[in-house]
C-alpha positions, 0 to 999 in steps of 0.5 A, spaced: 510 476 556 507 474 549 509 480 546 516 478 545 518 476 538 524 472 536 526 476 530 532 478 526 534 485 524 531 485 517 524 482 519 518 486 520 515 485 527 507 486 527 506 487 535 498 488 535 495 484 539 489 482 534 487 476 538 484 480 543 481 486 540 480 488 533 479 495 530 473 495 526 473 503 524 478 508 524 476 516 523 482 520 522 482 528 523 488 531 520 492 537 518 498 537 513 503 542 515 508 543 509 512 548 513 514 543 519 513 537 514 508 533 519 501 531 519 498 532 526 491 531 529 487 525 532 485 518 530 479 515 533 479 507 533 472 503 534 474 496 537 470 489 536 472 482 539 479 480 537 480 474 532 481 469 537 473 469 538 472 469 530 472 463 525 478 465 520 475 465 513 480 462 507 482 469 505 483 475 509 479 479 503 475 476 498 470 481 495 468 488 494 464 494 496 459 498 493 459 506 493 455 512 494 458 518 492 453 523 492 448 519 496 451 520 503 454 527 506 458 528 512 457 533 517 463 538 516 468 537 521 472 543 524 479 543 524 482 539 530 486 542 536 492 538 539 492 539 546 497 544 548 502 541 553 505 545 559 512 544 560 512 544 567 509 537 567 515 534 564 519 530 568 526 528 567 526 523 572 520 518 569 524 513 565 522 510 559 519 503 563 513 507 566 507 509 563 505 516 562 498 520 562 499 526 558 496 532 559 496 538 563 497 537 571 500 530 569 507 527 568 509 525 561 515 521 557 516 527 552 523 528 550 526 535 550 523 537 543 516 535 546 516 528 542 514 522 546 520 518 548 521 513 542 528 512 543 531 505 542 529 500 547 526 493 547 520 490 549 523 490 556 517 495 557 512 490 559 516 488 565 515 495 568 512 496 575 505 496 572 506 489 569 500 490 564 498 483 560 496 483 553 492 477 555 490 478 562 493 471 564 494 474 571 490 479 575 494 485 571 491 490 567 489 489 560 494 492 555 492 494 548 498 494 543 498 497 536 503 497 531 506 504 531 513 507 529 516 514 529 510 518 531 509 523 537 503 521 541 501 527 545 494 524 549 490 518 549 483 518 551 476 514 552 471 517 547 464 518 551 460 515 545 454 515 550 454 523 550 452 522 543 444 523 542 440 519 537 444 513 537 439 509 541 435 508 534 441 504 532 443 500 538 440 496 543 444 498 549 440 499 556 441 505 559 438 504 565 441 498 568 448 499 565 454 502 568 457 508 564 463 504 562 459 498 560 454 502 556 459 505 552 462 499 550 455 496 548 454 502 544 460 501 540 459 493 539 452 495 537 455 500 532 460 496 529 455 490 528 450 494 524 448 491 517 450 493 510 444 496 508 445 501 514 452 503 512 450 511 511 447 511 518 453 507 521 458 512 518 454 518 520 454 515 527 461 514 527 462 521 525 458 523 531 461 519 536 468 521 533 466 528 535 464 526 542 468 529 548 473 525 552 471 521 558 478 519 561 485 519 559 489 513 558 496 510 560 500 509 554 507 508 552 511 506 546 517 502 544 521 502 537 515 498 534 509 499 538 504 503 542 501 500 548 495 503 552 492 501 558 486 503 563 487 502 570 482 497 573 480 494 566 483 487 567 480 484 560 479 486 553 472 486 554 473 491 560 477 495 555 474 502 552 471 500 545 472 507 542 479 511 544 482 517 541 489 518 540 492 525 539 499 525 535 503 528 530 508 524 525 515 526 524 519 528 518 523 522 518 517 517 519 518 512 513 510 511 511 510 518 508 515 521 503 516 529 503 519 531 497 517 536 491 514 534 484 516 535 477 514 542 478 518 543 484 512 544 488 512 541 495 508 534 496 507 528 501 505 521 499 505 514 502 510 511 497 509 503 499 514 503 505 516 496 508 513 499 515 506 500 511 502 506 515 505 505 522 509 512 521 502 515 519 497 513 524 497 508 530 494 501 527 493 494 527 498 491 521 496 484 521 492 482 514 487 479 519 485 486 522 481 489 516 477 495 518 473 501 514 475 508 515 473 515 514 478 521 514 478 528 514 484 532 511 486 539 511 491 543 507 492 549 504 487 551 498 493 550 493 493 543 494 489 537 492 488 531 497 487 524 494 486 518 498 484 511 497 477 512 499 471 510 495 468 517 494 471 522 489 472 528 494 470 535 493 474 540 497 470 544 503 472 551 504 474 553 511 478 559 514 481 563 508 486 559 504 485 552 507 480 547 504 478 540 507 477 534 504 473 528 506 474 520 504 471 514 506 470 506 505 465 501 506 469 495 505 473 492 510 481 492 508 488 492 512 490 498 514 496 498 510 492 499 504 490 506 506 493 511 501 494 519 501 497 524 496 497 531 497 500 536 492 499 541 487 496 536 482 492 538 476 487 533 473 488 531 466 482 531 462 482 527 456 479 531 450 472 528 449 468 527 442 460 526 442 461 518 442 466 519 448 460 523 452 455 517 450 460 512 453 461 516 459 454 515 461 456 508 462 461 509 467 458 513 472 458 511 479 453 506 481 449 508 487 447 502 492 440 500 491 437 495 495 433 493 489 439 490 486 444 490 492 444 482 493 442 480 486 446 474 486 448 471 493 454 468 491 459 471 496 461 468 503 465 474 506 463 479 512 457 483 511 458 490 507 455 493 501 458 488 495 459 490 488 459 483 486 452 482 489 450 488 484 447 487 477 449 494 475 456 494 478 457 487 474 455 491 467 460 496 468 466 495 464 469 502 465 469 505 472 469 512 473 476 515 473 481 521 473 488 522 472 492 527 476 499 529 475 504 536 475 502 540 470 508 540 466 507 532 465 500 534 461 503 533 454 506 526 456 499 524 459 495 526 453 500 522 449 501 516 452 496 515 458 490 518 457 487 514 451 490 507 454 485 507 461 479 506 457 481 500 453 485 497 459 479 497 464 474 494 459 479 489 458 480 487 465 472 487 465 472 482 459 477 477 463 475 478 470 468 481 470 465 486 476 471 491 477 472 490 485 472 498 486 467 503 484 472 508 481 479 510 480 484 515 481 491 515 477 496 519 480 503 520 476 508 521 482 514 524 484 521 522 481 523 519 488 518 514 487 522 507 487 517 503 483 514 503 476 507 503 479 503 501 486 496 499 486 491 501 492 483 501 493 481 506 488 487 509 486 494 507 482 500 511 483 504 511 476 512 513 475 513 518 470 518 513 467 512 509 464 510 516 460 517 515 456 517 512 449 511 508 446 505 506 449 507 498 451 511 500 458 505 504 460 500 500 458 503 493 461 504 497 467 497 500 468 494 493 466 499 490 472 496 495 477 489 494 475 490 487 476 491 488 483 484 490 484 482 483 484 489 480 486 492 483 492 487 488 494 480 484 493 483 477 495 490 478 499 494 473 503 494 471 510 501 473 511 505 479 508 511 474 506 507 472 501 507 477 496 508 472 490 501 471 491 498 478 488 504 479 484 504 472 480 497 473 478 498 480 476 504 479 472 500 473 469 494 477 468 498 484 465 499 480 459 492 477 458 489 484 459 494 488 455 493 483 449 485 484 450 486 492 450 490 492 444 485 487 441 490 483 438 489 476 434 490 470 438 496 468 435 499 475 435 497 475 443 500 468 444 507 470 440 507 477 445 506 473 451 511 468 449 516 473 448 515 476 454 515 470 458 522 469 455 525 475 457 522 474 464 525 467 464 532 470 463 531 476 468 529 470 473 535 466 471 540 472 472 537 474 479 537 467 482 545 467 480 546 474 484 542 474 490 542 470 496 538 463 497 534 465 503 531 471 499 529 466 493 524 462 498 517 465 497 514 462 503 520 463 508 516 461 514 514 454 510 509 450 514 508 456 519 506 461 514 500 465 517 501 463 524 501 468 530 503 468 537 497 467 542 496 475 542 496 475 535 503 478 534 508 475 528 514 477 524 514 479 516 520 475 514 525 479 511 520 485 511 525 490 512 531 487 508 532 493 503 534 488 497 527 485 497 523 490 494 528 490 488 527 483 487 523 480 481 522 473 484 516 474 487 513 476 481 516 471 476 514 464 481 507 464 481 500 461 484 497 459 491 496 453 495 488 454 495 488 455 488 492 449 486 488 445 490 482 448 487 485 447 480 487 439 482 480 438 484 478 439 477 483 435 473 482 428 473 487 423 476 490 420 470 492 427 467 495 430 474 502 427 472 503 426 479 502 433 481 500 435 488 499 441 492 504 439 497 510 437 492 508 444 488 508 448 494 515 445 496 518 445 489 516 452 487 515 456 494 519 453 499 525 452 496 530 457 492 532 456 485 528 454 479 524 448 479 527 442 475 520 442 471 521 449 469 528 449 467 526 443 462 520 446 459 524 453 458 530 448 454 524 446 450 521 453 449 528 455 447 529 450 441 522 452 438 522 460 438 516 463 435 516 468 430 516 474 434 522 471 438 526 469 432 525 476 429 527 480 435 533 475 435 535 477 428 534 484 429 539 484 435 544 480 431 543 485 425 545 491 430 551 487 433 554 486 426 552 494 424 556 496 431 562 492 429 563 496 422 568 501 423 565 508 421 566 515 421 561 520 424 559 525 420 558 533 422 551 534 424 549 527 425 544 527 431 544 523 437 540 516 437 533 518 439 534 517 446 527 519 448 523 514 444 527 510 439 531 506 444 528 503 451 532 508 456 534 504 461 538 499 456 540 505 452 544 507 459 547 501 460 550 501 453 552 508 454 556 505 461 558 499 458 562 502 452 563 509 455 560 513 450 562 519 453 557 524 449 551 521 452 553 521 459 549 527 460 543 522 458 545 517 464 545 523 469 538 525 467 535 518 467 538 517 474 535 524 477 528 523 473 527 516 473 529 513 480 524 508 479 528 504 474 535 507 475 537 504 482 541 498 478 545 503 474 548 505 480 551 498 480 553 498 473 557 505 474 561 502 480 563 496 477 565 499 470 571 501 474 572 508 470 573 514 475 569 518 471 563 514 471 564 513 478 564 520 480 557 521 476 554 516 480 556 519 486 554 526 484 547 524 482 546 520 488 548 526 492 543 530 488 537 525 490 538 521 496 535 526 501 528 525 497 529 517 496 526 512 500 530 509 505 530 502 502 533 505 495 538 510 499 540 504 503 541 499 497 545 505 493 549 507 499 552 499 499 553 500 492 557 506 492 561 506 499 
């Protein structure tokens, strides 16, 4: 079968057969259960034709969406009810190779805990006696394959969209001549094809269809990485239901979301950028070609705030006593990996406003879609949807509406370090790149177990609390980096998940430009600052390349096969599950893209190209390990002519080296160095470890517990010190935080310690 993929243990398989069917819209209806650490409910998937029927564009995401936060009101969705399973239907005789129809009166494939069998077994499931085919090359039933991991799937059914009244106004499906099955498929085909200016009506139709009754349960089974669904007698993708409902619940150990406590000790759960993306949160199609819109209704206890990557600023709707419902939606098709959720006892941090700020805020109101200016500039060539880049009012909006959320204990740090930076950083991004791709922005200070300094998703940015420590530079540059991802990484993305260098390279380049603009630095000062940061990155890159496997240094590991998929659409992400990959900086520091290079070279005269071509640049920079010779020579030349700022830093370093060499007595009552703001905390901890400065060991412990985004490497420093007390400190701290760490971080630290 085509579904079988040849991959190593650290490669991430993308199993969805997107060549045959593509999800066009998801509707999630979920309850968050903190007591059991599960999210449960159902998801409805609406399908269109597969990717093999469509001409691929030159990039998977090329623009943007318009938002109407107030103009569209959804129907209140009642809490979902997961169908109860009768224990008498469980059959121990049913092996994992057989498909199950779950529900009362039918056999199933659940384990003793009521979870669908998801034990380790490979894709031999496809050689079962039902012999389903992902592409129908024979006469077997068509098999729909979704990316899925660590989910308990309870029931799969076709949705009777034909039972929804009023859809005839928006669809062309002939009711009299079509069979019920064909009628349902044609209704969905018409629904997903509605024009962009009918987005409100389309979302309303999706909502009503998602509440329609089921009209037949579907056979399903799962393996380690996928959920397989079929309908008996449906021989092709065209015959398969185009609207299905999956009842499921997550597992506490699922890697897509992290169940932890915030800095106030209150429970919370959020998507923390797992290597497996969202497949342990909901069944989906993971490949970047599978772009879709979505709606989500999430219910939680009234004390919690639900933030998501939707384009509306959702307001809670009261349900039964003590519970609230939150509804979000998006109208811009995006890969399923960009779906983001964070549920916790977050507090909105509102800046103190002056009268002038009130006037400026008027210019940051949401821009509603208006047919008058929705298409003022017909420059986009992407699929049709409400696009901000085609809106004159959106183009003039230098600061989009934003909110900041954090645990209440961080309110002071947010006010001191973050809140005043957002407006200048957003304005700087607009002055450099123009129209903001997304219509609003939430910023959340995430729990201490977050493994990075920041993560950008549509309409929401996660920041580590480490960015709030000390002066504004760390927070400002990181905020600029994540804002840059709105353009590079989200609005414009790679064809292949292995090419994160594309988005990270551009974001790293733009963070310096945005930050200089936000500070309103004179040109010469901005250039000096950028050169100094380039020098630091160069040294960091050199150090990383000396201490990492050559295979991990190659930015395009699939080389000329990058972006290639099997006939069904399945593929693998090279090194996607390697825990070390997330801690490497090489994809941040080696930049650019084939299409961009081609465009650049086309605008440079032949006599100025100096023999450069797309092919040799891609070969030297992306498909080989190490540092290109041209860059090494350039950096040697730069080291010979350091700028004023670099010389000043070098002079300061030399001065403190001389000071540290002087013998000196410590006076009674002398204070410790200003740990919080006077010295970069990570570097201070490195020095404490290197010089075994025992009086500051407690500060190292605190750093490892409160700044996990930056503390991973310190475990290595502690262990190579060969000092028993420092090694005990490392083990003690790891024991305290490992249960809250993401799997990749915990695995890397475990390898350091044991």
